C-alpha positions in Angstrom: -57.0 167.6 -129.1 -54.4 166.7 -131.7 -53.8 163.0 -132.3 -51.3 161.5 -129.8 -49.1 160.4 -132.7 -48.8 164.0 -133.9 -48.1 165.2 -130.4 -45.2 162.7 -130.1 -43.9 163.3 -133.6 -44.1 167.1 -133.8 -45.2 168.9 -130.6 -43.2 167.2 -127.9 -39.8 167.2 -129.7 -40.1 170.9 -130.3 -41.0 171.7 -126.7 -38.4 169.4 -125.2 -35.7 171.1 -127.4 -36.6 174.5 -125.8 -36.4 173.3 -122.2 -33.4 174.8 -120.3 -30.6 172.4 -119.8 -30.1 173.5 -116.2 -33.0 172.9 -113.8 -34.3 175.7 -111.6 -34.3 175.2 -107.9 -37.7 174.0 -106.9 -37.3 171.4 -104.2 -40.1 168.8 -104.5 -42.3 171.2 -106.6 -42.3 171.0 -110.4 -39.5 173.2 -111.8 -40.3 176.3 -113.9 -39.0 174.5 -117.1 -41.4 171.6 -116.7 -44.3 174.0 -115.8 -43.6 176.0 -119.0 -43.5 172.8 -121.1 -46.8 171.6 -119.7 -48.5 174.9 -120.3 -47.2 175.1 -123.9 -48.1 171.4 -124.4 -51.8 171.9 -123.5 -52.0 175.0 -125.7 -50.1 173.7 -128.7 -51.9 170.3 -128.7 -55.3 171.9 -128.0 -55.8 169.9 -124.8 -58.8 170.8 -122.8 -59.2 168.0 -120.2 -56.5 167.2 -117.7 -56.3 164.7 -114.9 -53.6 165.1 -112.2 -52.4 162.6 -109.6 -51.3 165.2 -107.2 -51.9 169.0 -107.2 -49.9 172.2 -106.8 -48.3 174.6 -109.2 -49.3 172.5 -112.2 -53.0 172.9 -111.3 -52.8 176.6 -111.7 -50.7 176.3 -114.9 -53.4 174.1 -116.5 -56.2 176.3 -115.4 -54.4 179.4 -116.6 -54.2 177.7 -120.0 -58.0 177.3 -120.1 -58.2 173.6 -119.2 -60.8 171.7 -117.2 -58.8 169.9 -114.5 -59.5 167.0 -112.2 -57.0 166.7 -109.3 -56.7 163.7 -107.1 -54.7 164.4 -104.0 -54.0 162.3 -100.8 -53.3 165.2 -98.5 -56.1 167.5 -97.4 -53.6 170.1 -96.2 -51.7 170.2 -99.5 -54.9 170.4 -101.5 -56.0 173.4 -99.3 -52.7 175.1 -100.1 -53.3 174.5 -103.8 -56.8 175.9 -103.7 -55.7 179.0 -101.9 -53.7 179.9 -105.1 -56.5 179.3 -107.5 -58.4 182.4 -108.6 -62.2 182.2 -108.0 -62.9 182.6 -111.7 -61.0 179.3 -112.4 -62.6 177.2 -109.7 -65.6 176.2 -111.9 -63.1 174.3 -114.2 -61.5 172.5 -111.3 -62.7 169.3 -109.7 -60.3 168.6 -106.8 -60.6 165.6 -104.4 -58.5 164.6 -101.4 -58.6 160.8 -100.9 -56.3 158.8 -98.6 -54.0 156.2 -100.1 -54.9 152.6 -99.6 -53.0 149.4 -99.9 -53.5 148.0 -103.4 -52.1 144.8 -105.0 -50.6 144.4 -108.4 -48.6 141.6 -109.9 -48.2 139.9 -106.5 -46.8 143.0 -104.7 -48.4 145.7 -102.5 -48.3 149.4 -103.2 -50.0 152.4 -101.7 -52.3 154.1 -104.2 -55.9 155.2 -104.8 -59.0 153.0 -105.3 -60.8 154.9 -107.9 -64.6 155.4 -107.9 -66.7 155.5 -111.0 -66.5 159.3 -111.5 -62.7 159.3 -111.2 -62.5 156.4 -113.7 -64.7 158.5 -116.1 -62.4 161.5 -115.6 -59.4 159.4 -116.5 -61.2 158.0 -119.5 -62.0 161.5 -120.8 -58.6 163.0 -120.0 -56.4 164.2 -122.9 -53.4 164.8 -120.6 -52.6 163.0 -117.4 -49.9 164.2 -115.0 -48.5 161.7 -112.5 -46.7 163.6 -109.7 -48.0 161.7 -106.7 -47.9 159.7 -104.4 -45.0 161.5 -102.8 -43.1 158.1 -102.5 -42.2 157.9 -106.2 -42.1 154.0 -106.6 -45.8 153.9 -105.8 -46.5 155.9 -109.0 -46.3 152.8 -111.0 -49.8 152.0 -110.0 -51.0 155.5 -111.1 -49.4 154.8 -114.5 -51.1 151.4 -114.8 -54.5 153.0 -113.9 -53.9 155.7 -116.5 -53.1 153.3 -119.2 -56.0 151.0 -118.3 -58.7 153.7 -118.3 -57.5 156.5 -120.6 -58.2 156.1 -124.4 -56.6 159.2 -125.9 -54.3 160.7 -123.4 -50.7 162.0 -123.2 -49.4 160.7 -119.9 -46.6 162.5 -118.2 -44.6 161.1 -115.2 -42.5 163.5 -113.2 -39.3 162.5 -111.3 -38.3 160.0 -114.1 -34.6 160.5 -113.2 -35.2 158.4 -110.1 -34.0 154.9 -111.0 -37.1 153.1 -109.8 -39.4 155.3 -111.9 -37.1 155.1 -114.9 -37.0 151.3 -114.7 -40.8 150.7 -114.5 -41.4 153.3 -117.3 -38.9 151.6 -119.6 -40.2 148.1 -118.7 -43.8 149.1 -119.5 -42.8 150.8 -122.7 -40.8 147.7 -123.8 -43.8 145.4 -123.0 -46.2 147.7 -125.0 -44.5 148.7 -128.2 -47.9 150.0 -129.6 -47.6 153.0 -127.2 -45.9 156.2 -128.1 -43.1 157.1 -125.7 -40.3 159.6 -125.1 -38.4 161.0 -122.2 -36.0 163.7 -121.1 -33.5 164.0 -118.2 -34.0 167.7 -118.0 -35.4 169.1 -114.7 -36.5 166.2 -112.5 -36.8 164.0 -115.6 -40.1 163.4 -117.5 -41.3 160.2 -119.2 -44.2 160.4 -121.7 -46.6 157.8 -122.8 -49.1 158.3 -125.7 -52.3 156.3 -125.5 -54.7 156.2 -128.4 -57.5 153.7 -128.6 -57.8 150.3 -126.8 -55.0 147.8 -126.9 -54.1 144.8 -124.9 -51.7 146.0 -122.2 -48.9 144.1 -120.4 -47.4 145.1 -117.0 -45.6 141.9 -115.9 -42.4 142.2 -113.9 -39.8 139.7 -113.0 -39.2 138.0 -109.6 -36.3 140.3 -108.6 -38.3 143.5 -109.3 -41.3 142.1 -107.4 -39.1 141.4 -104.4 -37.8 145.0 -104.6 -41.4 146.2 -104.6 -42.0 144.3 -101.4 -38.9 145.8 -99.8 -39.8 149.3 -100.9 -43.3 148.9 -99.5 -42.0 148.0 -96.0 -39.2 150.6 -96.1 -41.5 153.5 -97.2 -42.6 154.1 -93.7 -43.2 157.7 -92.8 -42.1 158.9 -96.2 -45.6 158.1 -97.4 -48.2 160.8 -96.7 -51.2 159.5 -94.8 
């Protein structure tokens, strides 16, 4: 893989400039423009190991580009639909796991996320690109970002749906608290926020009282919108 600094200085700006200004209709799935960018990114940056929070069209895109992919999903049904679209020849490069979300605590507030076992932590550590497109309730993705930054040492981290205000706020807050990280973003498609992690640094994730209270409110209001 190319150095994260090079990816953020050269590769990403060129790819982002080529993304269509108008998003394709895709519903909750990743739009075609984002899928094209991700496929070009792994090829242009010589990325071979990908970790996904979630699965779907991106899984096939990464496998088609020759990557080894670890997919962590919370829905057995959705994962089965994903696997049905993966050619048999690509299955040997895919490690896909369905694991229910659990209640986790961070900074005095509850979220629903995954408790990672040793093998998943190792996969995050080795990942060169991490895509965060789950849980389906977007505010809970803050914990997936924290896990990625804590465990990965050389990854480009991509968060989808960054046009959603809650995601935009926690991405900007974490970027401001950790100026040693490479970051960039785009409002095209559903919005993407990128973090570049190289090496080990002291990380900060603190949030203010108001934002913590909002997290509590979102946790209780999530209700049936969270997949179980």
